[in-house]
N, C-alpha and C positions, 0 to 999 in steps of 0.2 A: 545486463551488467551486474556484477556483485559490488555492493557498497556497504559501508558500515552504517546501516540504517535499520529501523524497525517501523512498523505501522500499527495503527489501532483505530477502532471506531472513534470518531472525533469526540473530544472531551473526556474520554475514558481515562481513568487514572490507574486502574488495576493492572498489574503486570501480566496476569494470565490472559488478558485480552490482546496483548501485543503479539505480533507474529513477525518472524524473520521472512522477508520477501525473498523469492528466488530470482526474479528478474525485475529490474527497475530501469525505467527510462523516463525522459521528460514527457512521454506520451502515455505512460501507464505503469502498472505494477501487477505482478503475479503473487498471490498470497495463499496461505492455507487458512482454513476456517473450520470450526466445528458447527457453525451456523449455515444453513442452506439459504442461498439467494437465487433468484430467477434472473435470466438474461434480461437486461433492460432496467433492472433495479438501479436506483441511484443512491449512493452512499456518501455520507460526509465522513471523510477520512483524515486522520493526522498521520503524516509521515515524519518519523522522529529521526532527525539528523544530529550528528554530534555537535556539541558546544553551541547550540542555538535553540530557539523556540521551535515547537513543531510546525511543520509546513501543513497548513490546512487546505484541503481541496475537495471538490465534488468529483466523484468517480462513478462511472457506469459499468455495471457487470456486462462483459461481452462474451464470456464463456464460463461454464462450470463443469468440472469433472468430479464424480464421486470417487473417493479413494477407498482402498481396501482396508480391512480390519487391522492389518499389520502396520498401517501408516500412523503418523503422529497427529493427524487431523482427519476430519471426515470429508473435506472438500478442498479441491485445488481450484482457485478462482482467478480469472483474468479481469482486471479493472482498467478502464480507459479514463484518464484524467479529462474532465470536461469543463472544469472551471477552477482556475487558480490565479490568485493575485500575482501581478508581475514580480513583486518583491519575493514572493514565495518561489516562483519559477527560478529566479536568480539564485536563491539559497540552495535549492535542490540541484541546480546545474553546477554549483560550486563543488558539491560532493560527488556528482556523477562524472563531471568533466574536470579532472585535476588540472591545475594551472590556469583555470579560467578566471 
């Protein structure tokens, strides 16, 4: 799904670390990164949703694809959400499932 959100490493404040995700669901997110990760790595991630605090979650890398030199990032990465507070799930769902 396409939604008006960004994501970044948790706690990061610098805009250049934020990425526009390609696919987002309540189960995970697909992002671009210049940093390489291994399948199984666990990341602390902030999902930035409009008009509210970031949604903080733990995510696990489930796949990594290296991108070509012509791309805007070095890697395409699939993350599976593995731990998220219920309130954060509800806030993310409100953006992903309009009218909820």
